[in-house]
N, CA, C and O atoms as CSV, one atom per row, in Angstrom:
chain,resi,resn,atom,element,x,y,z
A,1,MET,N,N,174.703,323.600,13.026
A,1,MET,CA,C,175.333,323.733,12.511
A,1,MET,C,C,176.397,325.471,12.801
A,1,MET,O,O,175.974,326.619,12.942
A,2,VAL,N,N,177.959,324.887,12.790
A,2,VAL,CA,C,179.183,326.422,13.172
A,2,VAL,C,C,178.698,326.859,11.595
A,2,VAL,O,O,178.727,326.058,10.661
A,3,GLY,N,N,178.264,328.217,11.474
A,3,GLY,CA,C,178.851,328.740,10.100
A,3,GLY,C,C,180.003,329.544,11.117
A,3,GLY,O,O,180.276,329.450,12.313
A,4,ILE,N,N,180.625,330.551,9.750
A,4,ILE,CA,C,181.419,331.677,9.592
A,4,ILE,C,C,180.826,333.042,10.338
A,4,ILE,O,O,181.533,333.961,10.752
A,5,GLY,N,N,180.354,333.021,10.365
A,5,GLY,CA,C,179.454,334.206,11.728
A,5,GLY,C,C,178.986,334.058,12.923
A,5,GLY,O,O,178.618,334.907,13.736
A,6,ASN,N,N,179.027,332.718,12.994
A,6,ASN,CA,C,177.756,332.807,14.165
A,6,ASN,C,C,178.727,332.406,15.117
A,6,ASN,O,O,179.600,331.545,15.009
A,7,PRO,N,N,178.461,333.127,16.029
A,7,PRO,CA,C,179.321,332.439,17.752
A,7,PRO,C,C,178.947,331.148,18.242
A,7,PRO,O,O,177.959,330.595,17.758
A,8,PRO,N,N,179.536,330.671,19.031
A,8,PRO,CA,C,179.548,328.971,18.896
A,8,PRO,C,C,178.071,329.447,20.019
A,8,PRO,O,O,177.749,330.461,20.640
A,9,ARG,N,N,177.319,327.670,19.755
A,9,ARG,CA,C,176.579,328.196,21.421
A,9,ARG,C,C,176.977,327.501,22.861
A,9,ARG,O,O,177.413,326.400,23.200
A,10,PRO,N,N,176.632,328.612,23.474
A,10,PRO,CA,C,177.308,328.671,25.193
A,10,PRO,C,C,176.154,327.538,25.411
A,10,PRO,O,O,175.079,327.568,24.810
A,11,ARG,N,N,176.544,326.483,26.402
A,11,ARG,CA,C,176.914,325.507,26.941
A,11,ARG,C,C,176.023,325.345,28.334
A,11,ARG,O,O,176.823,325.895,29.092
A,12,GLY,N,N,175.044,325.011,29.084
A,12,GLY,CA,C,174.097,325.969,30.270
A,12,GLY,C,C,172.782,326.067,29.539
A,12,GLY,O,O,172.171,325.856,28.491
A,13,ARG,N,N,172.724,326.783,31.478
A,13,ARG,CA,C,171.335,327.285,30.868
A,13,ARG,C,C,171.365,328.603,30.624
A,13,ARG,O,O,172.010,329.240,31.455
A,14,LEU,N,N,170.643,329.515,29.339
A,14,LEU,CA,C,170.916,330.147,29.167
A,14,LEU,C,C,169.854,331.162,29.913
A,14,LEU,O,O,168.650,330.934,30.032
A,15,PRO,N,N,170.847,332.836,30.599
A,15,PRO,CA,C,169.554,333.959,31.853
A,15,PRO,C,C,168.348,333.650,30.951
A,15,PRO,O,O,168.318,333.308,29.769
A,16,GLY,N,N,167.467,333.843,31.743
A,16,GLY,CA,C,166.378,333.891,31.643
A,16,GLY,C,C,165.784,333.191,30.987
A,16,GLY,O,O,164.666,333.590,30.661
A,17,VAL,N,N,166.094,332.265,30.647
A,17,VAL,CA,C,165.318,330.833,30.136
A,17,VAL,C,C,165.648,329.647,31.298
A,17,VAL,O,O,166.657,329.329,31.926
A,18,ALA,N,N,163.522,328.914,31.217
A,18,ALA,CA,C,163.544,328.184,32.394
A,18,ALA,C,C,164.235,326.537,31.770
A,18,ALA,O,O,164.154,325.950,30.691
A,19,CYS,N,N,164.850,326.264,32.972
A,19,CYS,CA,C,165.091,324.646,32.491
A,19,CYS,C,C,164.039,324.158,32.612
A,19,CYS,O,O,163.386,324.141,33.656
A,20,ILE,N,N,163.561,323.453,31.024
A,20,ILE,CA,C,162.777,322.638,31.052
A,20,ILE,C,C,163.238,321.148,30.876
A,20,ILE,O,O,164.039,320.847,29.991
A,21,GLY,N,N,162.638,320.101,31.859
A,21,GLY,CA,C,163.402,318.438,31.409
A,21,GLY,C,C,164.670,318.343,31.871
A,21,GLY,O,O,165.491,317.441,31.703
A,22,ARG,N,N,164.742,319.244,32.401
A,22,ARG,CA,C,165.891,318.929,33.730
A,22,ARG,C,C,165.616,318.703,34.819
A,22,ARG,O,O,164.448,318.827,35.186
A,23,HIS,N,N,166.712,318.258,35.770
A,23,HIS,CA,C,166.157,318.341,37.345
A,23,HIS,C,C,166.985,319.309,38.113
A,23,HIS,O,O,168.090,319.840,37.998
A,24,ARG,N,N,166.301,319.314,38.683
A,24,ARG,CA,C,166.201,321.013,39.100
A,24,ARG,C,C,166.748,320.086,40.946
A,24,ARG,O,O,166.262,319.112,41.520
A,25,GLN,N,N,168.304,321.320,41.431
A,25,GLN,CA,C,168.527,320.940,42.433
A,25,GLN,C,C,167.681,321.678,43.525
A,25,GLN,O,O,167.437,322.883,43.573
A,26,GLY,N,N,167.133,320.309,44.734
A,26,GLY,CA,C,167.365,321.731,46.235
A,26,GLY,C,C,165.735,320.333,46.059
A,26,GLY,O,O,165.541,319.432,45.243
A,27,PHE,N,N,164.675,320.970,47.622
A,27,PHE,CA,C,163.170,320.326,46.706
A,27,PHE,C,C,161.815,321.077,47.691
A,27,PHE,O,O,161.648,321.901,48.591
A,28,THR,N,N,160.971,320.051,46.713
A,28,THR,CA,C,159.799,321.271,46.735
A,28,THR,C,C,159.049,321.691,48.336
A,28,THR,O,O,159.165,321.262,49.484
A,29,LEU,N,N,158.223,322.792,47.642
A,29,LEU,CA,C,156.919,323.124,49.221
A,29,LEU,C,C,156.545,321.722,49.617
A,29,LEU,O,O,156.496,321.251,50.753
A,30,ILE,N,N,156.276,321.112,48.396
A,30,ILE,CA,C,155.729,320.146,49.155
A,30,ILE,C,C,156.192,318.717,49.425
A,30,ILE,O,O,155.519,317.701,49.596
A,31,GLU,N,N,157.669,318.918,49.420
A,31,GLU,CA,C,158.559,317.358,49.743
A,31,GLU,C,C,158.845,317.943,51.323
A,31,GLU,O,O,158.658,317.178,52.269
A,32,LEU,N,N,159.329,319.408,51.563
A,32,LEU,CA,C,159.665,319.510,52.172
A,32,LEU,C,C,158.740,319.603,53.420
A,32,LEU,O,O,159.327,319.537,54.500
A,33,LEU,N,N,157.085,319.778,53.450
A,33,LEU,CA,C,155.788,319.839,54.622
A,33,LEU,C,C,155.680,317.796,54.961
A,33,LEU,O,O,155.496,317.195,56.019
A,34,VAL,N,N,155.864,317.339,53.722
A,34,VAL,CA,C,155.578,315.321,53.556
A,34,VAL,C,C,157.253,315.677,55.084
A,34,VAL,O,O,156.878,315.079,56.093
A,35,VAL,N,N,158.204,316.137,55.280
A,35,VAL,CA,C,159.036,314.747,55.874
A,35,VAL,C,C,158.470,316.055,57.236
A,35,VAL,O,O,157.538,315.597,57.897
A,36,LEU,N,N,158.899,317.492,57.671
A,36,LEU,CA,C,158.045,317.765,58.513
A,36,LEU,C,C,156.613,317.689,58.581
A,36,LEU,O,O,156.266,318.852,58.784
A,37,SER,N,N,155.799,317.116,58.537
A,37,SER,CA,C,154.696,316.351,59.263
A,37,SER,C,C,155.079,314.696,59.371
A,37,SER,O,O,154.377,313.971,60.077
A,38,ILE,N,N,155.862,314.329,58.867
A,38,ILE,CA,C,156.528,312.902,59.213
A,38,ILE,C,C,157.326,313.200,61.021
A,38,ILE,O,O,156.934,312.708,62.079
A,39,ILE,N,N,158.264,313.960,60.845
A,39,ILE,CA,C,159.247,314.148,62.225
A,39,ILE,C,C,157.807,314.765,63.101
A,39,ILE,O,O,157.954,314.411,64.271
A,40,ALA,N,N,156.464,315.565,62.944
A,40,ALA,CA,C,156.121,315.902,64.038
A,40,ALA,C,C,155.158,315.048,64.875
A,40,ALA,O,O,154.716,315.210,66.013
A,41,LEU,N,N,154.878,313.605,63.496
A,41,LEU,CA,C,154.016,312.622,63.798
A,41,LEU,C,C,155.409,311.868,64.616
A,41,LEU,O,O,155.135,311.120,65.555
A,42,LEU,N,N,156.569,312.030,64.327
A,42,LEU,CA,C,156.898,310.884,65.408
A,42,LEU,C,C,157.421,311.266,66.090
A,42,LEU,O,O,158.013,310.438,66.782
A,43,LEU,N,N,157.633,312.741,66.449
A,43,LEU,CA,C,157.994,313.199,67.417
A,43,LEU,C,C,156.110,313.712,69.268
A,43,LEU,O,O,155.941,314.144,70.408
A,44,THR,N,N,155.432,313.169,68.094
A,44,THR,CA,C,154.710,313.246,68.605
A,44,THR,C,C,154.609,312.237,69.685
A,44,THR,O,O,154.493,312.360,70.904
A,45,LEU,N,N,154.700,310.996,68.748
A,45,LEU,CA,C,155.023,309.192,70.034
A,45,LEU,C,C,156.275,309.684,70.821
A,45,LEU,O,O,156.627,308.984,71.771
A,46,ALA,N,N,156.578,310.164,70.699
A,46,ALA,CA,C,158.189,310.262,71.047
A,46,ALA,C,C,158.614,310.726,72.254
A,46,ALA,O,O,159.364,310.094,72.999
A,47,VAL,N,N,158.006,312.189,72.555
A,47,VAL,CA,C,158.117,313.349,73.188
A,47,VAL,C,C,157.013,312.973,74.468
A,47,VAL,O,O,157.359,313.637,75.445
A,48,PRO,N,N,155.925,312.215,74.753
A,48,PRO,CA,C,155.828,311.873,76.048
A,48,PRO,C,C,156.179,310.845,76.747
A,48,PRO,O,O,156.038,310.819,77.969
A,49,LYS,N,N,156.834,309.573,75.851
A,49,LYS,CA,C,157.608,308.021,76.026
A,49,LYS,C,C,158.994,308.945,77.043
A,49,LYS,O,O,159.583,308.594,78.066
A,50,TYR,N,N,159.105,310.087,76.272
A,50,TYR,CA,C,160.940,310.884,77.579
A,50,TYR,C,C,160.282,311.649,78.446
A,50,TYR,O,O,160.780,311.511,79.564
A,51,ILE,N,N,159.461,312.333,78.438
A,51,ILE,CA,C,158.871,312.585,79.841
A,51,ILE,C,C,158.265,312.089,80.633
A,51,ILE,O,O,158.245,312.703,81.700
A,52,HIS,N,N,157.537,310.884,80.577
A,52,HIS,CA,C,157.248,309.601,81.390
A,52,HIS,C,C,158.479,309.046,81.695
A,52,HIS,O,O,158.520,308.917,82.919
A,53,SER,N,N,159.755,308.557,81.054
A,53,SER,CA,C,160.908,308.185,81.554
A,53,SER,C,C,161.554,308.720,82.452
A,53,SER,O,O,162.003,308.113,83.425
A,54,VAL,N,N,161.704,310.159,82.192
A,54,VAL,CA,C,161.971,310.838,83.439
A,54,VAL,C,C,161.669,311.659,84.564
A,54,VAL,O,O,162.250,312.359,85.393
A,55,ASP,N,N,159.859,311.071,84.073
A,55,ASP,CA,C,159.693,310.974,86.067
A,55,ASP,C,C,160.071,309.606,86.536
A,55,ASP,O,O,160.532,309.724,87.672
A,56,VAL,N,N,160.074,308.291,86.128
A,56,VAL,CA,C,160.122,307.072,86.793
A,56,VAL,C,C,161.627,307.606,86.947
A,56,VAL,O,O,162.063,306.976,87.911
A,57,ALA,N,N,162.570,308.402,86.504
A,57,ALA,CA,C,163.685,308.086,86.421
A,57,ALA,C,C,164.091,309.554,88.351
A,57,ALA,O,O,164.607,309.245,89.425
A,58,LYS,N,N,163.784,310.334,88.088
A,58,LYS,CA,C,162.768,311.426,89.467
A,58,LYS,C,C,163.213,310.442,90.592
A,58,LYS,O,O,164.176,310.330,91.350
A,59,GLU,N,N,161.513,309.479,90.217
A,59,GLU,CA,C,161.533,308.734,91.305
A,59,GLU,C,C,162.302,307.326,91.813
A,59,GLU,O,O,162.091,306.588,92.776
A,60,ALA,N,N,163.420,307.287,90.584
A,60,ALA,CA,C,163.438,306.389,91.193
A,60,ALA,C,C,165.201,306.586,91.490
A,60,ALA,O,O,166.082,305.762,91.736
A,61,VAL,N,N,165.214,308.481,91.291
A,61,VAL,CA,C,166.657,308.777,92.310
A,61,VAL,C,C,166.324,309.461,94.048
A,61,VAL,O,O,167.060,309.652,95.016
A,62,LEU,N,N,165.089,309.642,93.839
A,62,LEU,CA,C,164.526,310.154,95.636
A,62,LEU,C,C,164.304,309.624,96.374
A,62,LEU,O,O,164.114,310.055,97.512
A,63,SER,N,N,164.182,307.426,95.702
A,63,SER,CA,C,163.571,306.627,96.260
A,63,SER,C,C,165.246,306.506,96.592
A,63,SER,O,O,165.315,306.953,97.737
A,64,GLU,N,N,166.812,306.078,96.115
A,64,GLU,CA,C,167.386,305.420,96.594
A,64,GLU,C,C,168.321,306.649,97.180
A,64,GLU,O,O,169.498,306.384,97.421
A,65,ASN,N,N,167.800,308.071,97.430
A,65,ASN,CA,C,168.964,308.605,98.052
A,65,ASN,C,C,168.126,308.630,99.181
A,65,ASN,O,O,168.843,309.266,99.953
A,66,LEU,N,N,167.004,308.350,99.867
A,66,LEU,CA,C,165.727,308.565,100.757
A,66,LEU,C,C,166.289,307.200,100.945
A,66,LEU,O,O,166.127,307.063,102.157
A,67,HIS,N,N,166.770,306.251,100.580
A,67,HIS,CA,C,167.343,304.634,100.961
A,67,HIS,C,C,168.907,304.688,101.863
A,67,HIS,O,O,169.350,304.219,102.912
A,68,LEU,N,N,169.315,305.424,100.917
A,68,LEU,CA,C,170.852,305.731,101.312
A,68,LEU,C,C,171.202,306.935,102.830
A,68,LEU,O,O,172.065,306.844,103.703
A,69,VAL,N,N,169.598,308.493,102.511
A,69,VAL,CA,C,170.746,308.741,103.884
A,69,VAL,C,C,170.170,307.980,105.378
A,69,VAL,O,O,170.704,308.092,106.481
A,70,ARG,N,N,168.977,307.218,105.055
A,70,ARG,CA,C,168.443,306.430,106.875
A,70,ARG,C,C,168.850,305.086,106.228
A,70,ARG,O,O,167.771,304.506,106.108
A,71,GLU,N,N,169.752,304.326,105.777
A,71,GLU,CA,C,170.877,303.873,106.553
A,71,GLU,C,C,172.055,304.580,107.077
A,71,GLU,O,O,172.917,304.088,107.805
A,72,THR,N,N,171.984,306.277,106.451
A,72,THR,CA,C,172.772,306.614,106.710
A,72,THR,C,C,173.070,307.399,108.559
A,72,THR,O,O,174.048,307.697,109.245
A,73,ILE,N,N,171.569,307.446,108.693
A,73,ILE,CA,C,171.823,307.567,110.305
A,73,ILE,C,C,171.632,306.518,110.750
A,73,ILE,O,O,172.052,306.632,111.901
A,74,ASP,N,N,171.201,305.332,110.605
A,74,ASP,CA,C,171.115,304.190,111.649
A,74,ASP,C,C,172.586,303.721,111.778
A,74,ASP,O,O,173.067,303.224,112.797
A,75,LYS,N,N,173.361,303.987,110.390
A,75,LYS,CA,C,175.400,303.709,110.873
A,75,LYS,C,C,175.996,305.406,112.040
A,75,LYS,O,O,176.868,305.636,112.878
A,76,PHE,N,N,175.049,306.050,111.477
A,76,PHE,CA,C,175.534,307.164,112.690
A,76,PHE,C,C,174.704,306.785,114.424
A,76,PHE,O,O,174.947,307.105,115.587
A,77,TYR,N,N,174.063,306.272,113.991
A,77,TYR,CA,C,173.249,305.603,115.820
A,77,TYR,C,C,173.835,304.878,116.302
A,77,TYR,O,O,173.811,304.646,117.510
A,78,GLY,N,N,174.865,304.053,115.059
A,78,GLY,CA,C,174.967,302.660,116.311
A,78,GLY,C,C,176.646,302.726,115.970
A,78,GLY,O,O,177.450,301.798,115.886
A,79,ASP,N,N,176.800,303.865,115.846
A,79,ASP,CA,C,178.689,304.766,116.395
A,79,ASP,C,C,178.624,305.808,117.096
A,79,ASP,O,O,179.663,306.462,117.186
A,80,LYS,N,N,177.533,306.246,117.735
A,80,LYS,CA,C,177.609,307.311,118.670
A,80,LYS,C,C,176.529,307.177,119.645
A,80,LYS,O,O,176.630,307.771,120.718
A,81,GLY,N,N,175.495,306.451,119.383
A,81,GLY,CA,C,174.782,306.232,120.868
A,81,GLY,C,C,172.977,307.040,120.498
A,81,GLY,O,O,171.832,306.813,120.889
A,82,ARG,N,N,173.625,308.013,119.562
A,82,ARG,CA,C,172.374,309.513,119.656
A,82,ARG,C,C,172.287,309.514,117.631
A,82,ARG,O,O,173.086,309.002,116.847
A,83,TYR,N,N,171.047,310.271,117.346
A,83,TYR,CA,C,170.408,310.544,116.359
A,83,TYR,C,C,171.630,311.764,115.718
A,83,TYR,O,O,172.484,312.275,116.443
A,84,PRO,N,N,171.517,311.983,114.630
A,84,PRO,CA,C,172.207,313.364,114.479
A,84,PRO,C,C,171.192,314.703,114.698
A,84,PRO,O,O,169.986,314.800,114.470
A,85,GLU,N,N,172.278,315.828,115.300
A,85,GLU,CA,C,171.490,317.130,115.177
A,85,GLU,C,C,170.372,317.691,114.404
A,85,GLU,O,O,169.291,318.161,114.756
A,86,SER,N,N,171.120,317.452,112.840
A,86,SER,CA,C,171.044,318.425,111.621
A,86,SER,C,C,171.420,317.054,110.200
A,86,SER,O,O,172.266,316.167,110.312
A,87,LEU,N,N,170.740,317.224,109.292
A,87,LEU,CA,C,171.255,316.372,107.987
A,87,LEU,C,C,172.662,317.494,108.120
A,87,LEU,O,O,173.606,316.784,107.777
A,88,ASP,N,N,172.927,318.164,108.281
A,88,ASP,CA,C,174.760,318.881,108.183
A,88,ASP,C,C,175.573,318.447,109.063
A,88,ASP,O,O,176.759,318.750,108.939
A,89,GLU,N,N,175.030,317.405,110.474
A,89,GLU,CA,C,175.953,316.676,111.090
A,89,GLU,C,C,176.201,315.821,109.993
A,89,GLU,O,O,177.342,315.826,109.530
A,90,LEU,N,N,175.231,314.995,109.428
A,90,LEU,CA,C,175.896,313.882,108.820
A,90,LEU,C,C,177.528,313.835,107.550
A,90,LEU,O,O,178.450,313.056,107.307
A,91,VAL,N,N,177.059,315.158,107.088
A,91,VAL,CA,C,178.206,315.489,106.574
A,91,VAL,C,C,179.868,315.883,106.847
A,91,VAL,O,O,180.964,315.545,106.400
A,92,SER,N,N,179.212,316.989,108.063
A,92,SER,CA,C,179.938,317.142,108.446
A,92,SER,C,C,180.877,316.180,109.586
A,92,SER,O,O,181.707,316.796,110.254
A,93,GLU,N,N,180.784,315.189,109.726
A,93,GLU,CA,C,181.077,313.709,110.346
A,93,GLU,C,C,181.826,312.622,109.554
A,93,GLU,O,O,182.378,311.587,109.930
A,94,LYS,N,N,181.630,313.334,108.008
A,94,LYS,CA,C,181.449,312.298,107.038
A,94,LYS,C,C,180.889,311.034,106.693
A,94,LYS,O,O,181.206,310.051,106.023
A,95,TYR,N,N,179.968,311.412,107.378
A,95,TYR,CA,C,178.760,310.271,107.215
A,95,TYR,C,C,178.697,310.500,105.557
A,95,TYR,O,O,179.213,309.604,104.888
A,96,LEU,N,N,178.125,311.591,104.870
A,96,LEU,CA,C,177.979,311.611,103.590
A,96,LEU,C,C,178.703,312.648,103.299
A,96,LEU,O,O,178.979,313.503,104.140
A,97,ARG,N,N,179.152,312.698,101.889
A,97,ARG,CA,C,179.706,313.653,101.310
A,97,ARG,C,C,179.277,315.330,100.918
A,97,ARG,O,O,179.932,316.359,100.756
A,98,SER,N,N,177.773,314.964,100.867
A,98,SER,CA,C,177.317,316.406,100.599
A,98,SER,C,C,175.892,315.667,100.734
A,98,SER,O,O,175.757,314.445,100.654
A,99,LEU,N,N,175.126,316.341,100.892
A,99,LEU,CA,C,173.635,316.691,101.212
A,99,LEU,C,C,172.491,316.017,100.249
A,99,LEU,O,O,172.336,316.524,99.138
A,100,PRO,N,N,171.859,315.138,100.545
A,100,PRO,CA,C,171.476,314.370,99.273
A,100,PRO,C,C,170.331,314.711,98.353
A,100,PRO,O,O,169.241,314.266,98.714
A,101,TYR,N,N,170.353,315.301,97.412
A,101,TYR,CA,C,169.583,316.567,96.276
A,101,TYR,C,C,168.025,315.517,96.368
A,101,TYR,O,O,168.000,314.288,96.298
A,102,ASP,N,N,167.055,316.272,96.508
A,102,ASP,CA,C,165.289,315.671,95.799
A,102,ASP,C,C,165.472,316.480,94.768
A,102,ASP,O,O,165.584,317.693,94.594
A,103,PRO,N,N,165.476,315.134,93.868
A,103,PRO,CA,C,164.806,315.438,92.575
A,103,PRO,C,C,163.210,315.930,91.972
A,103,PRO,O,O,162.897,316.026,90.785
A,104,ILE,N,N,162.374,316.190,93.118
A,104,ILE,CA,C,161.354,316.649,92.170
A,104,ILE,C,C,161.477,317.691,92.801
A,104,ILE,O,O,161.540,318.410,91.804
A,105,THR,N,N,161.564,318.384,93.620
A,105,THR,CA,C,162.242,320.012,94.385
A,105,THR,C,C,163.218,320.159,93.698
A,105,THR,O,O,163.105,321.268,93.175
A,106,ALA,N,N,164.359,319.566,93.304
A,106,ALA,CA,C,164.996,320.150,92.955
A,106,ALA,C,C,165.613,320.703,93.604
A,106,ALA,O,O,165.733,321.895,93.321
A,107,SER,N,N,166.496,320.081,95.064
A,107,SER,CA,C,166.543,320.911,95.827
A,107,SER,C,C,167.791,319.757,97.114
A,107,SER,O,O,167.861,318.538,96.961
A,108,THR,N,N,168.401,320.323,97.962
A,108,THR,CA,C,169.053,319.754,98.897
A,108,THR,C,C,168.122,320.497,100.364
A,108,THR,O,O,167.599,319.730,101.172
A,109,ARG,N,N,168.035,321.819,100.522
A,109,ARG,CA,C,166.962,321.994,101.418
A,109,ARG,C,C,165.406,321.410,101.964
A,109,ARG,O,O,164.784,321.764,102.966
A,110,THR,N,N,165.142,320.694,101.232
A,110,THR,CA,C,163.168,320.585,101.376
A,110,THR,C,C,162.713,319.252,101.840
A,110,THR,O,O,161.549,318.865,101.741
A,111,TRP,N,N,164.047,318.318,102.539
A,111,TRP,CA,C,163.473,317.510,103.221
A,111,TRP,C,C,163.219,317.682,104.182
A,111,TRP,O,O,163.906,318.463,104.841
A,112,THR,N,N,161.827,316.881,104.889
A,112,THR,CA,C,161.136,317.162,106.195
A,112,THR,C,C,162.051,316.317,106.763
A,112,THR,O,O,162.702,315.512,106.098
A,113,ILE,N,N,162.151,316.459,108.052
A,113,ILE,CA,C,162.591,315.946,108.995
A,113,ILE,C,C,161.621,314.859,109.778
A,113,ILE,O,O,160.452,314.937,109.400
A,114,ILE,N,N,161.885,313.797,110.857
A,114,ILE,CA,C,161.362,313.333,111.225
A,114,ILE,C,C,162.083,313.254,112.335
A,114,ILE,O,O,163.298,313.087,112.232
A,115,GLU,N,N,161.422,313.368,113.698
A,115,GLU,CA,C,162.054,313.507,114.818
A,115,GLU,C,C,161.955,312.243,115.724
A,115,GLU,O,O,160.830,311.766,115.876
A,116,PRO,N,N,163.262,311.516,116.484
A,116,PRO,CA,C,162.900,310.684,116.841
A,116,PRO,C,C,161.363,311.156,118.211
A,116,PRO,O,O,160.963,312.261,118.578
A,117,THR,N,N,160.658,308.979,118.817
A,117,THR,CA,C,159.039,309.703,118.886
A,117,THR,C,C,160.184,309.076,120.533
A,117,THR,O,O,161.190,308.373,120.434
A,118,HIS,N,N,159.471,309.721,122.115
A,118,HIS,CA,C,159.902,309.115,123.056
A,118,HIS,C,C,159.075,308.315,123.576
A,118,HIS,O,O,157.959,308.722,123.900
A,119,THR,N,N,159.343,307.389,123.707
A,119,THR,CA,C,158.476,306.599,124.201
A,119,THR,C,C,159.213,305.785,125.142
A,119,THR,O,O,160.339,305.294,125.062
A,120,ASN,N,N,157.991,305.733,126.410
A,120,ASN,CA,C,158.921,304.961,127.658
A,120,ASN,C,C,159.703,304.132,127.629
A,120,ASN,O,O,160.432,303.854,128.581
A,121,ASN,N,N,159.712,303.496,126.393
A,121,ASN,CA,C,160.997,302.142,126.663
A,121,ASN,C,C,162.566,303.126,126.047
A,121,ASN,O,O,163.683,302.686,126.322
A,122,SER,N,N,162.464,303.923,125.547
A,122,SER,CA,C,163.544,304.974,125.524
A,122,SER,C,C,163.086,306.443,125.364
A,122,SER,O,O,162.774,307.045,124.336
A,123,PRO,N,N,163.146,307.052,127.234
A,123,PRO,CA,C,163.147,307.860,126.612
A,123,PRO,C,C,164.019,309.286,126.866
A,123,PRO,O,O,163.781,310.481,127.042
A,124,ASP,N,N,164.819,308.667,126.801
A,124,ASP,CA,C,165.765,309.211,126.841
A,124,ASP,C,C,166.519,310.052,125.104
A,124,ASP,O,O,167.528,310.746,125.233
A,125,VAL,N,N,166.036,309.907,123.977
A,125,VAL,CA,C,166.259,309.497,123.001
A,125,VAL,C,C,167.209,310.224,122.507
A,125,VAL,O,O,166.410,311.141,122.314
A,126,LYS,N,N,168.349,310.729,122.060
A,126,LYS,CA,C,169.103,312.121,122.024
A,126,LYS,C,C,169.571,312.475,120.181
A,126,LYS,O,O,170.103,311.510,119.631
A,127,GLY,N,N,169.335,314.132,119.037
A,127,GLY,CA,C,168.967,313.448,118.334
A,127,GLY,C,C,167.699,314.369,117.484
A,127,GLY,O,O,166.527,314.554,117.813
A,128,LYS,N,N,168.165,314.657,116.749
A,128,LYS,CA,C,166.942,315.140,116.503
A,128,LYS,C,C,166.234,314.782,114.773
A,128,LYS,O,O,165.089,315.036,114.399
A,129,VAL,N,N,167.503,314.044,113.862
A,129,VAL,CA,C,167.028,313.387,113.123
A,129,VAL,C,C,166.602,311.678,112.709
A,129,VAL,O,O,167.341,310.995,112.001
A,130,TYR,N,N,166.011,311.447,112.971
A,130,TYR,CA,C,165.420,310.347,113.711
A,130,TYR,C,C,164.540,309.719,111.865
A,130,TYR,O,O,164.201,308.554,112.076
A,131,ASP,N,N,164.320,309.937,111.030
A,131,ASP,CA,C,163.930,309.709,110.136
A,131,ASP,C,C,163.806,311.176,108.444
A,131,ASP,O,O,164.111,312.361,108.581
A,132,LEU,N,N,163.224,310.442,106.895
A,132,LEU,CA,C,163.497,311.367,106.313
A,132,LEU,C,C,162.913,311.369,105.423
A,132,LEU,O,O,162.863,310.333,104.760
A,133,LYS,N,N,162.115,312.685,104.951
A,133,LYS,CA,C,160.734,312.236,103.686
A,133,LYS,C,C,161.012,313.603,102.682
A,133,LYS,O,O,161.405,314.746,102.915
A,134,SER,N,N,160.638,312.945,101.565
A,134,SER,CA,C,160.614,314.213,100.665
A,134,SER,C,C,159.501,314.980,100.857
A,134,SER,O,O,158.400,314.457,101.026
A,135,GLY,N,N,159.727,316.620,100.846
A,135,GLY,CA,C,159.357,318.125,100.842
A,135,GLY,C,C,158.973,318.237,100.051
A,135,GLY,O,O,159.100,319.374,99.597
A,136,ALA,N,N,158.130,317.154,99.121
A,136,ALA,CA,C,157.947,317.690,97.595
A,136,ALA,C,C,156.576,317.102,97.816
A,136,ALA,O,O,156.352,315.931,98.120
A,137,PRO,N,N,155.349,318.417,97.556
A,137,PRO,CA,C,153.917,318.069,96.765
A,137,PRO,C,C,153.446,317.145,95.447
A,137,PRO,O,O,153.970,316.818,94.382
A,138,GLY,N,N,152.382,316.947,96.002
A,138,GLY,CA,C,152.011,315.826,94.745
A,138,GLY,C,C,152.032,314.093,95.399
A,138,GLY,O,O,151.873,313.724,96.563
A,139,SER,N,N,152.346,313.100,93.891
A,139,SER,CA,C,152.499,312.036,94.315
A,139,SER,C,C,152.912,311.429,92.834
A,139,SER,O,O,152.891,311.780,91.654
A,140,THR,N,N,153.299,310.304,93.637
A,140,THR,CA,C,154.406,309.028,92.114
A,140,THR,C,C,153.386,308.611,91.029
A,140,THR,O,O,152.189,308.480,91.280
A,141,LEU,N,N,153.761,308.471,90.185
A,141,LEU,CA,C,153.156,307.911,89.064
A,141,LEU,C,C,152.132,306.543,89.389
A,141,LEU,O,O,151.321,306.115,88.567
A,142,ASP,N,N,152.360,305.937,90.812
A,142,ASP,CA,C,151.431,305.607,91.635
A,142,ASP,C,C,150.555,306.004,92.688
A,142,ASP,O,O,150.223,305.499,93.760
A,143,GLY,N,N,150.363,306.726,92.266
A,143,GLY,CA,C,149.455,307.538,93.351
A,143,GLY,C,C,149.992,307.462,94.666
A,143,GLY,O,O,149.382,307.885,95.648
A,144,LYS,N,N,151.014,306.984,94.709
A,144,LYS,CA,C,152.225,307.661,96.337
A,144,LYS,C,C,152.460,308.621,96.404
A,144,LYS,O,O,153.426,309.024,95.757
A,145,PRO,N,N,151.769,309.451,97.159
A,145,PRO,CA,C,152.079,310.513,97.828
A,145,PRO,C,C,154.372,310.604,97.932
A,145,PRO,O,O,155.168,309.802,98.420
A,146,PHE,N,N,154.611,312.045,97.167
A,146,PHE,CA,C,155.973,311.711,97.583
A,146,PHE,C,C,155.976,310.992,99.502
A,146,PHE,O,O,156.275,309.963,100.107
A,147,ALA,N,N,155.460,312.286,99.748
A,147,ALA,CA,C,155.980,312.214,101.705
A,147,ALA,C,C,156.191,310.324,101.921
A,147,ALA,O,O,157.043,309.795,102.635
A,148,ASP,N,N,155.117,309.591,101.053
A,148,ASP,CA,C,155.078,308.466,102.011
A,148,ASP,C,C,155.989,307.359,101.549
A,148,ASP,O,O,155.764,306.149,101.574
A,149,LEU,N,N,157.348,308.169,101.005
A,149,LEU,CA,C,158.371,307.172,100.620
A,149,LEU,C,C,159.554,306.545,101.334
A,149,LEU,O,O,160.257,305.717,100.755
């Protein structure tokens, strides 16, 4: 009851008085720790699968790039009657737009070039790029060396 000399009671919280029975805004430390624990658990499940899928994708890109360049070398040989002197010749002669990328070594310059072998049937084979292999160390997820792809 408001009396004649009493000022009206302020609404809301009084300074220095704790809110008892009222809902506070924000999260408690326990709630935050539970949420962070759940996120950490989900990450431990997702990250290895993500890393594995990245490795599978790199192997697929490497295999496709090798297949593309080998086909291009064969087309070059069919057109010119000789093998290219270098990978750069495939680019300069417009057989490739650019040198292929080796995703394992993250470079376009780590390819191992296989020269043609001279046999009795073809002693005058010209050119220096007969085949191409990856210069990456290590092996695929299946255990096959990158150099054997």
